[in-house]
N, C-alpha and C positions, 0 to 999 in steps of 0.2 A: 700708675693707676690701674687697679685690677678690674676685671670685667664687671664684677658685681657693682663696683663703685661707678663705672661708666653707665651701667644700666640705671642705677639709682639717680645719678645726676641727670640723665636723659629724661627720666620720668618727672623729676622735679621741674626741669625746664618746660616740659610739656604741660605740667600742671600750672606752672606760672603763666603760660600762654592763655590758659582757660580761666585764670584767676581762681584756681581751686586749691591753693595752698593754705594750710593753717599757719599759725604763728611760728610753730617749731620748724615747719618746712621752709618758711620764708627766711628764718634765721640761718638755717643750714645752707640754703642756696646763696644767701648773701655772703657767707663765709667762703664758699667755693668760688664765687665771682671775684673776690679780692685776692685769690691765690695767684692767678696768672693773668697777664694782659689778654692772652688768647681766650680765657674764660669770659672776660668782659665783652670781647668781640662777639663771641657766640651768643651771649645774652642779648646784645644789640640786634643780632640777626633774628632772634626769636621775637623781638619786638617790632620787626619789619614785616608787614603783611605781604609785601611782594616776595619776600624770601619763602614764605609759606606756600605761595602759589607755585613757585619754582619747585619746591619739594613735591607738591602734589603732582605736577607734570611728570617728574621723574618717577615718583612712586607708582603712578598709574601706567607708565610706559615700560616698566621693567619688572621682571619677576624677582622674587626674593633671591633665588639661586643666582641670577645674573648679577645682582648687586654684590653678593658675597664674593663672586668670582672676581669682580673688579677690585674689591678690597684686598683680596689675597694677592692679586697681581701687583697692586700698588705697594704692598708691604713686603714683598719677597725680592731678594737679590737673585742673581743667576744661580747661586748655589742652593736656592730654595730654603735658606736658613734665615730666620728672622732674629736679628739681634735685639736685645732688650731695649736699648736706647731708641732703636728704629721703631719698635712696636709702640713704645710710649709716645713717640712723636705722632704716629698715625692714629693712636687711640684718641687723641684730642682733636686731630684734624679731620679724620675720616669716620671713625667708628661712632664717636659721640653724635655728630650731626646726622649720621646715617640712622642710628637708633632713634634719635629725636624725631626725624622726619616720619619714620614708621609709627612711632607712638602717637604723634599728633594726628596722623591719618586714621589710625585705628580708633582714637578717641572721638574723632568726628563721626566715624561710622558706628560708635558705641560698641566696639568689639571688646573693649576693656574698660574698666571703671576708672574714672579720673579722680575720685574722691579719696581723701587721705585715710578715711576710716577703713577703706578696703584693704590697706596694707597691714592692719593690726587687728587681731581678733579681740573684739570687745566683750568683756564679761559684765553681766548686769543682772540685777535682781528686780528691777522695776522698769516699766516702759520708759524708753528714752527717745528723744528727738535729737539727732546729730545734725547741727547746722553746717553750712558750707565752709564756715571758718574754723570748724573743729569743735566748737562749743557744744556741750551736751546739756540738754534740758530734760529734767525728770518730769514724767507725765502721770504721776501717781495720785493726783488729787483732782477734785472737781472745781478747784478755784479758777475763776475767770481771770485771765491775765494776758497782757501783751507780751509776746515772746521776742519778736524781732521786727524791725521795720527797715526796709532798704529802699533804694530808688525804684525798684520794680514791684515790690509787694509788701504787705503787712501780714505778719504771722501772729495769730492769737489763739487762745484756748477759750472756747465758749460752750457751756453746757456739756462738758465732757468731750468735745470734738475739737481737734486741731484744725483751724481754718486758715486758708490762704486767700487773701484779698488782693488781686492784681491791681496795679496802678496803670494809668494811661501812659504807655510807653510805645516807642516805635518797635517794629518787629525785631525779635531777638534771634540772632543767628545761632545755629546749633553749638558752635564752638564757644559761645559766650554764656551758655547756660550754667546756672548754679544749682547744685544738687543737695537735697536733704535726705536723710535716712531715718526711718522709724524702726526701732527694734523692740519686739514684744517678748518678754520672758514667759516662763511657764506659769499658767494660772491667771493670765491677764489678757485683755483685749484693748484695742485702740481704734477709735473712729477718726477719719480724716475727711476734710472737704478740700480737694485740690483747687488750684487756681482757676481751672476751667469749669468748676462747679461739680465735678465728678465726686461722688461719695464712695468712700472705701471703708470697709470694716475688716480689720486684721485680727486673725485668731491668735491663740497662744503659740509661742515659739515661732513667730513669723517676722519677716523683715521686708520692708518696702523702700526702694530708692527711687527718687523722682525729682524732676526739676522744680525749683521754687515757682518759676513761671515757664510755661511750655514755649517752644519755638513756634514760628509761624508756619512750619511745615507739618509737624506731627506731634503727637503726645505719647511719649515713651516712658514706661516705668518698668522696674525689675522687681520681681517677687520671689521670695523664698518662704515656703510655708503655705498658709491658706488665707485667701482674701475674697470678700464679697464686694462686687463693684456695681454701682449704679452710674453708668457713664453718661455724662452730659452730651447731648447730640451736637455734632459738628461734622457735616458731610464733607467739608473741605479739609478737615484735619483729623485723620484716623487716630484712634486710641490703641496703643500697642502694649501688651503685657508680655514681658520676657521672663522665662523661668529657667533657661539654660538648656532645656530639652524641647520645650514647646513654646511657640510664640502665638499669642492670640490677638487678632486684629478686629477692632469694632469701630462703629461710627456712633452709635448711641444705643445702649442696651443694658440689661441687667443679667449678670452671670456670676458664677462662683468658680474659683480655681483652687484646687487642693494640690499642692506641689511640695510636700515634705520629702526630704531626701531619704528619710528612714522608712517611708512607705515604699511599696514596690512599684507604684504607678503614679501618674499625674491624671487628675480628673478635672475636666472642664465641663461645667453643667450650665446650660442656658435656661434662664427664666423667661426672658422676653427679648424680642429683637432678633438679631442675627450676628454670629461671629464666625470668623475664619480661623481655624486651628492649623498651624504649620509646624511640623517637627523639624529637627535638625537634618533629617534625611530628605527634606523638602516634600514630604507627604502632606496633603492638604484635605481638609474637610470643612464644609459649611454647615454649621449647626442651626437647627430650628428649635423653637421653644420645647422644653421637656425632652431634649436630646442631650447625650453626654458623650464626650470623646475621652477614651481611656488610652493612655500611652504608657508602656512599661519603660522605666528608666534605662534598663539594660538590654532592650530589644527594639527592633524596628517594627513599624506598623502602627496603625491607629484602629481601635475598635469603637464602632458607633453603637450606642445603646439607647433604647427608649426608656425613660425614667420619669418618675414624679419629681420634678425639680424642687418642690417644696421640701422634700425629704432632705435634700443636700444643703439647704440654707437655714434650717431650723437652729443650727448652732449659734446664729446671731441672737437668738432668743434664749440661749442656754441649754438647748436640748439637742442631743446627738441621737440620730436614727441610723440603723444599719440594716441592710437587707442582703442576705447572701454574701457577706463580707468576710474576708480572711481574718482569722483570729489575730494575727500579728498586727494588722492595720487597726482593728478595734482596740487592742491593748495600747497601741501607740497613741491613739486619740485620747484615751483615758489618762495616759501618763503625762500628757501635756497639761493636765490640770491637777494631777496628784503626784507627789514625789515618791515614786517607788520604782524598783527595777524588776524586770521579768527575765527568767531563765527558762528555756524550753528543754525538756528531756530529750527530744529529738526534733530535727528540722521539719519533719512532716506535720507536726502539730500546728505549725504556723499557718498551714493552708486549710485547716478546718473552717468551714463556713458557718457564720453566725448571723442571726438577725435579732433586732430588738431596739430599745431606746433607753437612754438614761439622762438624767439632769447632770450638767457639768459639775454641780456642787454636791452630788449624791455621796453618801457615805460609802467608803470603799468596800466595806463588808456587804452592803446591800448590792452593789454591782457584782461582786464576786459570787454572791449567792445566785444571781441570774445565770451565770455561766455554769455553776455546779448542778443546778436542777435540770440542765439539758442532758446530763449523763454522757456528754461527749468528752469531757476532760476532768482531771483532778487538779485542784489548786491547793498548794501548801503555802502558808504565809508565815514568815519570820520577820516581824517588824515591817520594814519597807521593802523587803525582798520576797518575790513570788516565784515559786517553782511550779511550772505547768507540766503535768504528766499525762500519759494516756489513761483513759478510763478503763478500769478493769471490773467486769461484772462478777 
């Protein structure tokens, strides 16, 4: 058993514990279980809650380096040479449970994604909802329909919004959460009403992963791209948005997060209420209405700005406004609604500041003319390809 297979089996077992496998994953794990008696024994341990508690005690009590040292000691002879048959023996007895324990603990802490769709890059041309069982539902029409009904919630599409209606259930532990993901392609938007009543408006080329029903302790979602949130108030259960570089914690408020990887920064803009912004470097800011936290993807530090918050949420009404914004970020915003590529004659052109507004459905030539009349840049167009050059008087 090679290490890649050991890791894959470990993750499958951890996903099994959280009931997060799709049909293909279940079939794969079932086949592995039948290969060896020891495999079935490990499966039985995964289904034993007490075993998980033992894992947690060991995981919390030892460093990763210490656990690897114990593994190396167990698998090495006096000659320090590991023979193949000895390694294979310990691969199933030590390495697999070792990795499984780490994966389960990290999944509980939400340090890695437990969903199947995270392993495969999904290509799509229409908005889709990926259910916890791996089923994909296209969200490209206004038809009202029931999408799925489980023991914990009913999912439906009403008046263009995907709605989650929770059922009366006992409190749900974090390790028992089921996750859905919405993926929005270029030129589309999606509206959601989460199980706690929070309203989310996702912009073009965005992705949101969230529980079907939140746990009794917190409300955690993961965002890539841009989202506008109207968070349902619950002082006992904070709402957390994770972007990979910045985490936003709120109790009940209205705010916007723009966290596209191809922009140079992440912008959190507060409309009302209060939010706490925390970076991966543990830098924190508390925002007040009409304040914005700006964090560079590749730099440390948080910049606090006073802004007109309405300017940063007008995209939900189809209007994009920019004030002293980098050209590259402006072009990126427009490219999320129109299919074209941009090439810059030199890197310094990306940093030229622009201001203005345009409708997301504006004709491309109309938008390009807005840039041209500033006499800051020259734009050459060849079909869907744009070349931006320095302006020469």
